Backbone as CSV, one residue per row, in Angstrom:
resi,resn,N_x,N_y,N_z,CA_x,CA_y,CA_z,C_x,C_y,C_z
1,UNK,106.829,52.456,101.074,105.705,51.651,101.566,106.159,50.740,102.700
2,UNK,105.302,50.562,103.697,105.578,49.637,104.760,105.411,48.200,104.260
3,UNK,106.133,47.239,104.835,106.112,45.886,104.285,104.827,45.105,104.550
4,UNK,103.940,45.578,105.404,102.704,44.859,105.692,101.519,45.810,105.603
5,UNK,100.347,45.272,105.323,99.131,46.076,105.383,98.627,46.114,106.783
6,UNK,98.376,47.286,107.322,98.027,47.444,108.704,96.581,47.875,108.856
7,UNK,95.849,47.150,109.660,94.488,47.536,109.998,94.285,47.622,111.519
8,UNK,94.861,46.676,112.238,94.645,46.590,113.702,95.877,47.122,114.429
9,UNK,95.673,48.134,115.271,96.761,48.773,115.974,96.478,48.738,117.479
10,UNK,97.442,48.288,118.267,97.376,48.251,119.709,98.409,49.216,120.273
11,UNK,98.012,50.129,121.141,98.911,51.102,121.716,98.921,50.887,123.259
12,UNK,100.099,50.750,123.830,100.242,50.307,125.231,100.712,51.462,126.084
13,UNK,99.920,51.844,127.082,100.334,52.939,127.942,99.365,53.233,129.075
14,UNK,99.302,54.455,129.462,98.555,54.913,130.636,97.747,56.155,130.268
15,UNK,96.548,56.260,130.798,95.766,57.443,130.716,95.521,57.969,132.147
16,UNK,95.621,59.256,132.293,95.464,59.860,133.608,94.461,61.026,133.565
17,UNK,94.046,61.475,134.715,93.284,62.719,134.834,94.281,63.872,134.557
18,UNK,93.900,64.755,133.695,94.691,65.951,133.385,94.013,67.185,133.975
19,UNK,94.730,67.864,134.823,94.262,69.152,135.377,95.172,70.241,134.889
20,UNK,94.621,71.140,134.096,95.421,72.195,133.455,95.065,73.534,134.077
21,UNK,96.097,74.240,134.522,95.893,75.536,135.202,95.362,76.579,134.221
22,UNK,94.218,77.128,134.566,93.689,78.309,133.869,94.142,79.554,134.605
23,UNK,94.252,79.446,135.907,94.763,80.516,136.791,95.351,79.791,137.981
24,UNK,95.886,80.549,138.953,96.510,79.916,140.096,95.533,79.025,140.879
25,UNK,94.231,79.448,140.870,93.255,78.717,141.662,92.134,78.176,140.819
26,UNK,92.362,77.959,139.539,91.287,77.415,138.663,91.898,76.462,137.670
27,UNK,91.259,75.289,137.517,91.791,74.202,136.683,90.742,73.732,135.674
28,UNK,91.243,73.225,134.553,90.381,72.572,133.580,90.642,71.111,133.624
29,UNK,89.588,70.283,133.580,89.676,68.834,133.712,89.672,68.156,132.335
30,UNK,90.592,67.216,132.154,90.590,66.416,130.940,91.191,65.038,131.284
31,UNK,91.410,64.234,130.247,92.011,62.918,130.404,93.022,62.734,129.282
32,UNK,94.245,62.330,129.625,95.296,62.225,128.603,96.444,61.376,129.121
33,UNK,97.444,61.218,128.328,98.654,60.427,128.564,99.315,60.258,127.238
34,UNK,100.648,60.125,127.213,101.367,60.257,125.938,100.902,59.232,124.895
35,UNK,100.772,57.963,125.293,100.358,56.941,124.329,98.878,57.100,123.968
36,UNK,98.055,57.425,124.951,96.629,57.667,124.651,96.497,58.827,123.695
37,UNK,97.295,59.872,123.867,97.242,61.017,122.940,97.558,60.542,121.516
38,UNK,98.622,59.764,121.362,98.954,59.244,120.040,97.827,58.391,119.466
39,UNK,97.219,57.572,120.291,96.115,56.739,119.834,94.962,57.625,119.284
40,UNK,94.617,58.668,120.048,93.554,59.581,119.626,93.900,60.256,118.304
41,UNK,95.137,60.727,118.200,95.506,61.449,116.981,95.711,60.489,115.809
42,UNK,96.097,59.266,116.041,96.130,58.226,114.987,94.735,57.964,114.456
43,UNK,93.786,57.773,115.372,92.409,57.515,114.955,91.839,58.719,114.211
44,UNK,92.162,59.934,114.674,91.662,61.148,114.074,92.197,61.292,112.651
45,UNK,93.465,60.926,112.433,94.118,61.162,111.147,93.863,60.083,110.119
46,UNK,93.361,58.925,110.502,93.117,57.843,109.601,91.811,58.029,108.837
47,UNK,91.726,57.460,107.657,90.468,57.487,106.925,89.410,56.700,107.695
48,UNK,88.145,57.093,107.614,87.097,56.378,108.368,87.117,54.882,108.051
49,UNK,87.129,54.079,109.099,87.094,52.629,108.927,88.387,51.983,108.539
50,UNK,89.469,52.789,108.350,90.737,52.237,107.896,91.482,51.472,109.004
51,UNK,91.353,51.976,110.229,92.101,51.381,111.352,91.210,51.038,112.499
52,UNK,91.528,49.947,113.170,90.934,49.583,114.468,91.996,49.934,115.497
53,UNK,91.791,51.013,116.226,92.771,51.573,117.182,92.350,51.156,118.586
54,UNK,93.158,50.351,119.270,92.859,49.879,120.609,93.932,50.313,121.618
55,UNK,93.459,50.773,122.781,94.346,51.225,123.844,94.503,50.081,124.881
56,UNK,95.714,49.662,125.116,96.030,48.591,126.049,96.488,49.259,127.370
57,UNK,95.717,49.065,128.413,96.057,49.669,129.711,95.277,48.942,130.799
58,UNK,95.399,49.491,132.015,94.563,49.084,133.148,94.032,50.353,133.779
59,UNK,92.745,50.373,134.038,92.157,51.510,134.749,91.559,51.013,136.077
60,UNK,91.137,52.001,136.858,90.408,51.683,138.085,88.912,51.515,137.748
61,UNK,88.135,51.394,138.812,86.672,51.351,138.640,86.001,52.590,139.252
62,UNK,86.799,53.640,139.440,86.276,54.912,139.991,85.560,55.687,138.901
63,UNK,84.784,56.698,139.243,84.032,57.454,138.227,84.942,58.095,137.162
64,UNK,86.116,58.562,137.563,87.012,59.202,136.595,87.508,58.177,135.562
65,UNK,87.788,56.957,136.004,88.186,55.922,135.037,87.064,55.610,134.056
66,UNK,85.831,55.594,134.552,84.694,55.361,133.641,84.575,56.498,132.620
67,UNK,84.772,57.728,133.088,84.652,58.878,132.191,85.785,58.886,131.146
68,UNK,87.011,58.487,131.595,88.076,58.508,130.630,87.835,57.486,129.500
69,UNK,87.279,56.352,129.846,86.967,55.351,128.815,85.962,55.930,127.801
70,UNK,84.965,56.626,128.298,83.978,57.294,127.439,84.673,58.274,126.516
71,UNK,85.652,58.988,127.055,86.412,59.931,126.228,87.197,59.239,125.129
72,UNK,87.838,58.104,125.473,88.580,57.377,124.425,87.687,57.069,123.270
73,UNK,86.512,56.530,123.592,85.589,56.131,122.504,85.175,57.314,121.657
74,UNK,85.005,58.498,122.309,84.645,59.700,121.564,85.749,60.075,120.578
75,UNK,86.978,59.710,120.884,88.105,60.001,120.011,88.405,58.843,119.023
76,UNK,87.564,57.833,119.026,87.752,56.695,118.101,88.710,55.666,118.571
77,UNK,88.978,55.638,119.880,89.942,54.696,120.443,89.173,53.635,121.255
78,UNK,89.412,52.350,120.965,88.697,51.279,121.621,89.325,50.877,122.956
79,UNK,88.563,50.231,123.822,89.035,49.782,125.132,88.871,48.276,125.312
80,UNK,88.869,47.521,124.227,88.674,46.053,124.310,89.800,45.376,125.117
81,UNK,90.988,45.991,125.164,92.136,45.413,125.866,92.538,46.234,127.080
82,UNK,91.624,47.035,127.577,91.863,47.857,128.742,91.182,47.191,129.953
83,UNK,91.958,46.536,130.766,91.390,45.834,131.932,91.001,46.806,133.038
84,UNK,90.121,46.356,133.906,89.668,47.147,135.049,90.201,46.519,136.322
85,UNK,90.838,47.324,137.197,91.284,46.823,138.496,90.320,47.285,139.557
86,UNK,89.555,46.362,140.166,88.606,46.750,141.216,89.331,47.498,142.341
87,UNK,88.742,48.609,142.740,89.333,49.447,143.774,90.419,50.374,143.310
88,UNK,90.826,50.269,142.047,91.866,51.126,141.555,91.342,52.518,141.257
89,UNK,92.271,53.490,141.294,91.898,54.883,141.019,92.865,55.454,139.964
90,UNK,92.321,56.304,139.120,93.112,56.886,138.010,94.251,57.747,138.594
91,UNK,95.401,57.677,137.906,96.498,58.618,138.229,96.143,60.010,137.753
92,UNK,96.962,60.979,138.153,96.627,62.378,137.900,97.915,63.145,137.613
93,UNK,97.809,64.136,136.716,98.931,65.092,136.556,98.351,66.472,136.343
94,UNK,99.162,67.473,136.700,98.821,68.862,136.547,99.801,69.511,135.583
95,UNK,99.304,70.447,134.761,100.131,71.154,133.783,100.082,72.654,134.083
96,UNK,101.235,73.265,134.047,101.343,74.711,134.010,102.085,75.078,132.703
97,UNK,101.674,76.128,132.042,102.339,76.593,130.849,102.894,78.017,131.114
98,UNK,104.073,78.294,130.540,104.635,79.623,130.689,104.168,80.509,129.543
99,UNK,104.740,81.717,129.451,104.285,82.689,128.454,104.635,82.242,127.011
100,UNK,105.554,81.282,126.878,105.931,80.741,125.549,105.183,79.458,125.206
101,UNK,104.252,79.039,126.089,103.509,77.816,125.845,104.209,76.550,126.290
102,UNK,105.439,76.704,126.834,106.181,75.542,127.318,105.565,75.054,128.635
103,UNK,105.516,73.730,128.820,104.780,73.212,129.952,105.682,72.495,130.975
104,UNK,105.186,72.494,132.196,105.807,71.726,133.272,104.720,70.847,133.859
105,UNK,105.104,69.653,134.340,104.166,68.654,134.838,104.428,68.354,136.301
106,UNK,103.366,68.017,137.018,103.437,67.412,138.345,102.590,66.149,138.270
107,UNK,103.217,64.986,138.491,102.511,63.710,138.367,102.187,63.117,139.761
108,UNK,101.028,62.512,139.833,100.591,61.782,141.026,100.064,60.424,140.557
109,UNK,100.987,59.477,140.332,100.620,58.231,139.681,101.140,56.985,140.389
110,UNK,101.618,57.138,141.633,102.254,55.989,142.314,101.334,54.798,142.441
111,UNK,100.022,55.012,142.491,99.073,53.921,142.649,98.261,53.712,141.355
112,UNK,98.728,54.288,140.272,97.990,54.121,139.001,97.873,52.648,138.592
113,UNK,96.654,52.176,138.284,96.494,50.762,137.895,97.333,50.353,136.742
114,UNK,97.674,51.273,135.821,98.463,50.922,134.629,99.855,50.446,135.001
115,UNK,100.323,50.701,136.216,101.628,50.182,136.622,101.643,48.670,136.689
116,UNK,100.468,48.022,136.672,100.384,46.555,136.674,100.427,45.901,135.308
117,UNK,100.586,46.720,134.244,100.662,46.153,132.907,101.777,45.093,132.818
118,UNK,101.503,43.974,132.213,102.434,42.871,131.978,102.928,42.280,133.328
119,UNK,102.142,42.506,134.379,102.450,41.914,135.674,101.940,40.474,135.775
120,UNK,102.137,39.868,136.931,101.771,38.456,137.095,100.297,38.133,136.932
121,UNK,99.413,39.151,137.105,97.992,38.888,136.972,97.496,39.144,135.541
122,UNK,98.369,39.483,134.627,97.937,39.692,133.227,97.801,38.317,132.558
123,UNK,96.632,38.014,132.037,96.438,36.692,131.407,97.275,36.526,130.144
124,UNK,97.797,35.307,129.942,98.580,35.023,128.751,97.769,35.284,127.465
125,UNK,96.471,35.159,127.579,95.630,35.375,126.351,95.729,36.840,125.909
126,UNK,95.985,37.778,126.842,96.119,39.166,126.460,97.439,39.407,125.728
127,UNK,98.511,38.744,126.196,99.809,38.810,125.492,99.617,38.389,124.050
128,UNK,98.924,37.246,123.878,98.731,36.719,122.513,97.882,37.649,121.669
129,UNK,96.869,38.241,122.281,96.016,39.168,121.546,96.803,40.393,121.079
130,UNK,97.632,40.941,121.957,98.447,42.116,121.573,99.346,41.746,120.424
131,UNK,100.056,40.602,120.536,100.991,40.155,119.514,100.332,39.885,118.171
132,UNK,99.019,39.681,118.177,98.285,39.432,116.945,97.935,40.677,116.150
133,UNK,98.330,41.872,116.655,98.001,43.126,115.950,99.002,43.371,114.851
134,UNK,98.578,44.175,113.870,99.430,44.525,112.760,100.544,45.503,113.164
135,UNK,100.196,46.380,114.134,101.176,47.346,114.636,100.968,47.494,116.129
136,UNK,102.077,47.430,116.895,102.040,47.667,118.340,102.921,48.901,118.598
137,UNK,102.377,49.843,119.398,103.045,51.118,119.708,103.202,51.269,121.189
138,UNK,104.332,51.796,121.635,104.563,52.093,123.064,105.597,53.225,123.158
139,UNK,105.823,53.666,124.395,106.765,54.765,124.615,107.682,54.481,125.782
140,UNK,108.648,55.371,125.931,109.555,55.227,127.092,108.805,55.416,128.411
141,UNK,107.720,56.207,128.378,106.935,56.338,129.603,106.214,55.030,129.941
142,UNK,105.753,54.305,128.907,105.196,52.979,129.143,106.197,52.146,129.930
143,UNK,107.446,52.124,129.483,108.470,51.345,130.142,108.732,51.788,131.596
144,UNK,108.653,53.096,131.783,108.988,53.642,133.109,108.005,53.305,134.212
145,UNK,106.759,53.032,133.855,105.756,52.804,134.900,105.611,51.355,135.302
146,UNK,106.274,50.414,134.558,106.150,49.005,134.865,107.460,48.451,135.403
147,UNK,107.402,47.267,136.012,108.561,46.659,136.652,109.534,46.098,135.625
148,UNK,110.744,45.773,136.071,111.723,45.147,135.189,111.218,43.838,134.664
149,UNK,110.554,43.049,135.502,110.014,41.766,135.080,108.942,41.975,134.016
150,UNK,108.106,43.006,134.226,107.059,43.305,133.231,107.679,43.723,131.906
151,UNK,108.759,44.488,131.967,109.443,44.934,130.740,109.957,43.732,129.959
152,UNK,110.498,42.743,130.648,110.961,41.547,129.972,109.831,40.779,129.270
153,UNK,108.690,40.733,129.962,107.513,40.070,129.389,107.030,40.844,128.169
154,UNK,106.995,42.184,128.270,106.626,43.012,127.170,107.543,42.802,125.964
155,UNK,108.847,42.715,126.203,109.784,42.491,125.122,109.454,41.178,124.375
156,UNK,109.063,40.154,125.142,108.701,38.891,124.515,107.461,39.079,123.615
157,UNK,106.498,39.878,124.060,105.320,40.147,123.243,105.716,40.870,121.963
158,UNK,106.619,41.824,122.067,107.049,42.567,120.886,107.759,41.637,119.901
159,UNK,108.586,40.751,120.434,109.260,39.763,119.558,108.246,38.884,118.853
160,UNK,107.209,38.509,119.565,106.170,37.622,118.990,105.357,38.388,117.948
161,UNK,105.132,39.686,118.191,104.444,40.526,117.226,105.169,40.476,115.864
162,UNK,106.470,40.668,115.954,107.232,40.651,114.707,107.350,39.283,114.096
163,UNK,107.428,38.242,114.942,107.475,36.892,114.392,106.214,36.573,113.589
164,UNK,105.082,37.127,114.053,103.815,36.920,113.324,103.651,37.843,112.144
165,UNK,104.607,38.706,111.881,104.542,39.609,110.716,104.079,41.013,111.056
166,UNK,103.889,41.339,112.319,103.464,42.690,112.676,104.646,43.628,112.832
167,UNK,104.339,44.897,113.058,105.342,45.952,113.220,105.315,46.498,114.629
168,UNK,106.426,47.073,115.050,106.512,47.727,116.377,107.020,49.167,116.170
169,UNK,106.292,50.122,116.761,106.719,51.519,116.737,106.953,51.980,118.154
170,UNK,108.020,52.790,118.355,108.461,53.188,119.701,108.894,54.639,119.718
171,UNK,108.373,55.365,120.699,108.811,56.744,120.972,109.475,56.721,122.355
172,UNK,110.776,57.116,122.387,111.517,57.048,123.662,111.175,58.185,124.601
173,UNK,109.936,58.641,124.620,109.501,59.765,125.498,109.991,59.518,126.903
174,UNK,110.641,60.541,127.477,111.388,60.372,128.711,110.960,61.393,129.757
175,UNK,110.653,60.894,130.965,110.441,61.722,132.125,111.467,61.312,133.176
176,UNK,112.503,62.119,133.478,113.566,61.709,134.374,113.076,61.153,135.713
177,UNK,111.949,61.702,136.226,111.454,61.261,137.533,110.994,59.799,137.492
178,UNK,110.775,59.240,136.307,110.313,57.870,136.230,111.422,56.812,136.278
179,UNK,112.704,57.261,136.354,113.811,56.329,136.280,114.860,56.602,137.406
180,UNK,115.519,55.584,137.899,116.580,55.847,138.882,117.797,56.509,138.278
181,UNK,118.015,56.341,136.956,119.176,56.955,136.282,118.957,56.943,134.780
182,UNK,119.660,57.781,134.051,119.574,57.692,132.591,120.010,56.337,132.068
183,UNK,120.994,55.723,132.702,121.441,54.393,132.292,120.358,53.367,132.356
184,UNK,119.527,53.426,133.390,118.419,52.466,133.518,117.429,52.666,132.395
185,UNK,117.123,53.909,132.046,116.222,54.193,130.936,116.811,53.727,129.639
186,UNK,118.121,53.928,129.422,118.781,53.520,128.186,118.750,51.996,128.037
187,UNK,118.970,51.278,129.115,118.956,49.805,129.050,117.594,49.282,128.680
188,UNK,116.546,49.877,129.299,115.181,49.458,128.975,114.831,49.781,127.521
189,UNK,115.273,50.931,127.068,115.025,51.319,125.637,115.730,50.368,124.703
190,UNK,116.932,49.963,125.003,117.689,49.076,124.126,116.951,47.753,123.928
191,UNK,116.324,47.236,124.995,115.599,45.959,124.871,114.397,46.089,123.940
192,UNK,113.802,47.285,123.879,112.655,47.506,122.988,113.143,47.794,121.560
193,UNK,114.196,48.591,121.430,114.694,48.919,120.109,115.137,47.696,119.332
194,UNK,115.519,46.652,120.042,115.901,45.396,119.347,114.727,44.800,118.580
195,UNK,113.497,45.244,118.899,112.289,44.718,118.230,111.512,45.852,117.493
196,UNK,112.156,46.976,117.252,111.458,48.172,116.734,111.626,48.328,115.221
197,UNK,110.528,48.593,114.533,110.537,48.861,113.100,110.506,50.374,112.829
198,UNK,109.830,51.151,113.656,109.732,52.591,113.465,110.049,53.271,114.791
199,UNK,111.118,54.043,114.840,111.480,54.789,116.030,111.147,56.248,115.819
200,UNK,110.488,56.862,116.819,109.997,58.231,116.739,110.490,59.062,117.955
201,UNK,111.781,59.132,118.169,112.264,59.859,119.370,112.247,61.364,119.184
202,UNK,112.304,62.055,120.326,112.610,63.498,120.336,114.057,63.662,120.731
203,UNK,114.791,64.525,120.054,116.211,64.656,120.304,116.453,65.112,121.744
204,UNK,115.608,65.990,122.288,115.777,66.430,123.663,115.770,65.261,124.643
205,UNK,114.868,64.306,124.418,114.799,63.151,125.289,116.022,62.259,125.080
206,UNK,116.407,62.010,123.836,117.530,61.107,123.610,118.845,61.740,124.032
207,UNK,118.927,63.055,124.062,120.139,63.683,124.595,120.266,63.390,126.095
208,UNK,119.113,63.394,126.830,119.127,63.105,128.249,119.481,61.646,128.548
209,UNK,118.921,60.747,127.745,119.024,59.297,128.039,120.306,58.716,127.437
210,UNK,120.592,59.044,126.191,121.638,58.376,125.436,122.851,59.312,125.168
211,UNK,122.705,60.589,125.451,123.814,61.506,125.200,123.941,61.921,123.738
212,UNK,122.903,61.735,122.939,122.986,62.104,121.514,123.111,63.610,121.398
213,UNK,124.209,64.059,120.728,124.447,65.483,120.600,123.789,66.114,119.409
214,UNK,123.292,65.330,118.494,122.687,65.868,117.257,121.722,64.845,116.714
215,UNK,120.900,65.300,115.756,119.968,64.383,115.115,120.777,63.287,114.379
216,UNK,121.896,63.631,113.774,122.675,62.593,113.083,123.161,61.548,114.052
217,UNK,123.642,61.976,115.235,124.104,61.019,116.198,122.987,60.086,116.638
218,UNK,121.782,60.656,116.828,120.637,59.853,117.188,120.300,58.832,116.087
219,UNK,120.306,59.291,114.840,120.049,58.404,113.705,121.060,57.275,113.653
220,UNK,122.337,57.600,113.810,123.374,56.581,113.724,123.235,55.552,114.853
221,UNK,122.907,56.002,116.045,122.701,55.058,117.147,121.552,54.108,116.852
222,UNK,120.452,54.658,116.329,119.306,53.814,116.048,119.567,52.895,114.860
223,UNK,120.302,53.342,113.874,120.721,52.452,112.795,121.524,51.296,113.356
224,UNK,122.464,51.583,114.248,123.298,50.540,114.847,122.442,49.547,115.615
225,UNK,121.311,50.005,116.188,120.400,49.137,116.914,119.549,48.293,115.963
226,UNK,119.607,48.562,114.667,118.877,47.793,113.690,117.488,48.312,113.339
227,UNK,117.213,49.567,113.720,115.869,50.146,113.429,115.829,50.610,111.984
228,UNK,114.898,50.130,111.155,114.926,50.492,109.717,114.297,51.818,109.381
229,UNK,113.407,52.374,110.211,112.731,53.629,109.910,112.802,54.524,111.136
230,UNK,113.344,55.733,110.944,113.686,56.636,112.069,113.136,58.032,111.774
231,UNK,112.503,58.606,112.787,112.079,60.013,112.727,112.521,60.668,114.017
232,UNK,113.430,61.636,113.903,113.942,62.348,115.085,113.232,63.704,115.127
233,UNK,112.426,63.917,116.146,111.670,65.152,116.298,112.547,66.235,116.925
234,UNK,112.494,67.457,116.353,113.354,68.545,116.772,112.585,69.767,117.217
235,UNK,111.333,69.584,117.635,110.532,70.704,118.091,110.304,71.729,116.993
236,UNK,110.569,72.967,117.277,110.306,74.058,116.331,111.188,73.987,115.067
237,UNK,112.237,73.144,115.125,113.097,72.969,113.949,112.615,71.895,112.985
238,UNK,111.513,71.230,113.331,110.972,70.181,112.463,111.466,68.814,112.880
239,UNK,111.924,68.007,111.915,112.357,66.672,112.214,113.364,66.201,111.176
240,UNK,113.988,65.094,111.453,114.853,64.409,110.472,114.292,63.026,110.259
241,UNK,114.108,62.627,108.998,113.641,61.291,108.691,114.792,60.510,108.075
242,UNK,114.869,59.242,108.391,115.999,58.424,107.939,115.605,56.983,107.772
243,UNK,116.391,56.277,106.938,116.342,54.832,106.891,117.776,54.340,106.966
244,UNK,118.091,53.154,106.438,119.447,52.621,106.645,120.523,53.365,105.858
245,UNK,120.126,54.112,104.807,121.174,54.758,104.000,120.845,56.185,103.572
246,UNK,119.759,56.780,104.069,119.425,58.158,103.714,118.931,58.911,104.927
247,UNK,119.087,60.251,104.882,118.636,61.128,105.969,118.219,62.431,105.371
248,UNK,117.081,62.963,105.815,116.534,64.201,105.215,115.846,65.017,106.294
249,UNK,116.052,66.338,106.255,115.394,67.255,107.188,114.070,67.674,106.633
250,UNK,113.060,67.743,107.517,111.714,68.193,107.170,111.380,69.345,108.118
251,UNK,111.075,70.542,107.613,110.846,71.679,108.518,109.506,71.602,109.218
252,UNK,109.400,72.322,110.344,108.151,72.502,111.035,107.312,73.514,110.279
253,UNK,106.039,73.592,110.612,105.181,74.628,110.065,105.633,75.975,110.653
254,UNK,105.872,76.979,109.802,106.387,78.250,110.333,105.317,79.127,110.920
255,UNK,105.748,80.067,111.759,104.902,81.159,112.255,103.639,80.648,112.932
256,UNK,103.783,79.697,113.812,102.643,79.122,114.534,102.490,79.829,115.868
257,UNK,101.304,80.201,116.201,101.038,80.789,117.545,101.010,79.669,118.562
258,UNK,101.889,79.694,119.541,102.035,78.634,120.514,101.257,78.981,121.772
259,UNK,100.261,78.123,122.107,99.501,78.301,123.329,99.964,77.284,124.357
260,UNK,100.178,76.046,123.952,100.493,74.965,124.864,101.157,73.843,124.067
261,UNK,102.440,73.524,124.374,103.154,72.505,123.583,102.837,71.093,124.047
262,UNK,101.985,70.925,125.020,101.619,69.570,125.484,101.099,68.709,124.326
263,UNK,101.643,67.520,124.180,101.218,66.501,123.219,101.579,66.823,121.788
264,UNK,102.443,67.815,121.536,102.840,68.085,120.165,103.506,66.890,119.533
265,UNK,104.438,66.271,120.257,105.099,65.080,119.716,104.184,63.925,119.566
266,UNK,103.228,63.757,120.472,102.255,62.662,120.394,101.370,62.835,119.153
267,UNK,100.956,64.085,118.893,100.153,64.356,117.707,100.945,64.080,116.421
268,UNK,102.195,64.528,116.442,103.048,64.214,115.275,103.094,62.726,115.023
269,UNK,103.345,61.950,116.079,103.430,60.500,115.932,102.149,59.918,115.323
270,UNK,101.001,60.364,115.855,99.728,59.833,115.370,99.491,60.123,113.916
271,UNK,99.739,61.364,113.515,99.515,61.749,112.123,100.558,61.062,111.204
272,UNK,101.784,60.978,111.657,102.840,60.323,110.841,102.471,58.880,110.592
273,UNK,102.142,58.178,111.653,101.797,56.747,111.492,100.552,56.562,110.640
274,UNK,99.551,57.386,110.823,98.349,57.252,110.006,98.675,57.422,108.514
275,UNK,99.530,58.395,108.200,99.892,58.622,106.808,100.729,57.453,106.253
276,UNK,101.673,56.971,107.048,102.499,55.852,106.572,101.645,54.583,106.395
277,UNK,100.715,54.360,107.276,99.873,53.164,107.156,98.916,53.277,105.968
278,UNK,98.644,54.519,105.558,97.798,54.718,104.377,98.581,54.698,103.089
279,UNK,99.895,54.505,103.179,100.717,54.349,101.974,101.553,55.549,101.616
280,UNK,101.566,56.608,102.419,102.354,57.801,102.133,103.823,57.531,102.350
281,UNK,104.687,58.275,101.640,106.104,58.197,101.863,106.462,58.869,103.172
282,UNK,107.732,58.696,103.574,108.183,59.211,104.862,108.111,60.744,104.940
283,UNK,108.510,61.450,103.887,108.463,62.905,103.928,107.049,63.402,103.986
284,UNK,106.155,62.858,103.148,104.762,63.253,103.180,104.130,63.002,104.542
285,UNK,104.488,61.857,105.164,103.966,61.534,106.486,104.495,62.505,107.523
286,UNK,105.780,62.877,107.406,106.332,63.851,108.360,105.687,65.231,108.204
287,UNK,105.347,65.569,106.988,104.648,66.870,106.767,103.258,66.825,107.403
288,UNK,102.593,65.682,107.297,101.285,65.542,107.970,101.441,65.648,109.495
289,UNK,102.486,65.024,110.019,102.759,65.109,111.449,102.997,66.530,111.867
290,UNK,103.773,67.260,111.082,104.082,68.665,111.418,102.812,69.524,111.412
291,UNK,101.958,69.289,110.442,100.715,70.088,110.356,99.844,69.839,111.573
292,UNK,99.670,68.592,111.979,98.831,68.323,113.130,99.467,68.862,114.416
293,UNK,100.782,68.705,114.571,101.461,69.238,115.738,101.260,70.745,115.828
294,UNK,101.353,71.428,114.694,101.147,72.907,114.693,99.734,73.258,115.134
295,UNK,98.757,72.461,114.760,97.396,72.713,115.190,97.244,72.496,116.712
296,UNK,97.854,71.431,117.195,97.712,71.059,118.580,98.351,72.111,119.520
297,UNK,99.510,72.649,119.157,100.166,73.614,120.037,99.479,74.957,120.083
298,UNK,98.506,75.143,119.184,97.666,76.347,119.247,96.430,76.174,120.105
299,UNK,96.306,75.004,120.748,95.131,74.641,121.531,95.580,74.281,122.953
300,UNK,94.870,74.704,124.002,95.288,74.354,125.358,94.990,72.882,125.681
301,UNK,95.868,72.233,126.420,95.657,70.843,126.810,96.221,69.885,125.773
302,UNK,96.178,68.569,126.115,96.812,67.543,125.288,96.014,67.190,124.072
303,UNK,94.692,67.191,124.165,93.848,66.666,123.073,92.938,67.751,122.523
304,UNK,92.896,67.817,121.185,91.882,68.614,120.521,90.505,68.037,120.812
305,UNK,89.450,68.811,120.730,88.111,68.248,120.908,87.890,67.088,119.921
306,UNK,87.086,66.083,120.290,86.843,64.976,119.415,86.254,65.432,118.096
307,UNK,86.551,64.706,117.010,86.043,65.112,115.694,84.544,65.278,115.615
308,UNK,83.798,64.545,116.445,82.330,64.592,116.363,81.687,65.795,117.036
309,UNK,82.487,66.636,117.770,81.860,67.757,118.447,82.706,68.164,119.612
310,UNK,82.224,69.144,120.403,82.977,69.657,121.529,83.208,68.609,122.587
311,UNK,84.307,68.748,123.282,84.696,67.815,124.353,84.082,68.279,125.678
312,UNK,83.064,67.602,126.135,82.413,68.040,127.345,83.277,67.845,128.588
313,UNK,84.345,67.020,128.467,85.218,66.812,129.633,86.190,67.984,129.841
314,UNK,86.480,68.728,128.802,87.472,69.810,128.952,86.786,71.040,129.543
315,UNK,86.399,70.923,130.772,85.614,71.980,131.401,86.357,72.445,132.688
316,UNK,86.064,73.608,133.134,86.719,74.154,134.293,86.291,73.400,135.561
317,UNK,87.256,73.039,136.365,86.982,72.406,137.646,86.716,73.485,138.701
318,UNK,86.326,73.075,139.906,86.118,74.009,140.988,87.433,74.676,141.357
319,UNK,87.367,75.962,141.791,88.595,76.616,142.240,89.283,75.845,143.352
320,UNK,90.637,75.842,143.306,91.434,75.201,144.369,92.351,76.269,144.950
321,UNK,92.624,76.174,146.230,93.540,77.121,146.837,94.925,76.979,146.298
322,UNK,95.675,78.040,146.157,97.042,78.016,145.705,97.218,78.174,144.271
């Protein structure tokens, strides 16, 4: 059991326009981002009314930003802490998948409004509101899009969250293009791990950033950092769950047809956290995460259709050259 009862969850990150290749000259339009994906899957996996899931970000005031907010609400994710930057425009990424469902990304986010999170224009009242949540979640991509000064301010908010009795969950999701070096990413992660209660890394990412050669090495490093609950995701091999003195392997769902691996880890995180917050043990929560991840990789794009019906945003865009 987790040490506190959790109802209010704040997830800090970025949402972008997602353009997924259907063919060389045809794209499907959606809206996603690693933390937003986890927020949607957390809300989807929780019992009705059990959690208040809020997405902390900054959007533009362009039509796509307005549509993405509508999409969040369809997925059960609130935007009470999502500020609007006048004149800002949503960032964008494109996905291609190979014959095995593995994906490659091209990002266009240099002017994304979310890069201003925890910047000088963020009101102190928002810091206090975030710290007042029962659980705060973020990722390594969250850290990569903001400045060093903003990361220091964010660390203060995480420390205040825990001082008030809340929990912090962190996924070290890593995109090399977002950092000048692996060392820079590792230093930023260390500042967050000092305030982390639940770490949800992928071994592939931690191998790139920290040099972890195995799940055990990853667990030992996170134990040394003082993290009490650890889940190391291993893709098709499942995951390893650990605390300060135990470690256990949990297999993935076997024989899954893979269409698109986008957001598999985000889905796992959402379902795992929902189960843990509902009182499930770590293994049962990991099994829930594996089940949802298996469902997601059989579906194209980052997000399954909203629980209430088909997703009208996941539609084909106009043909583009190339």
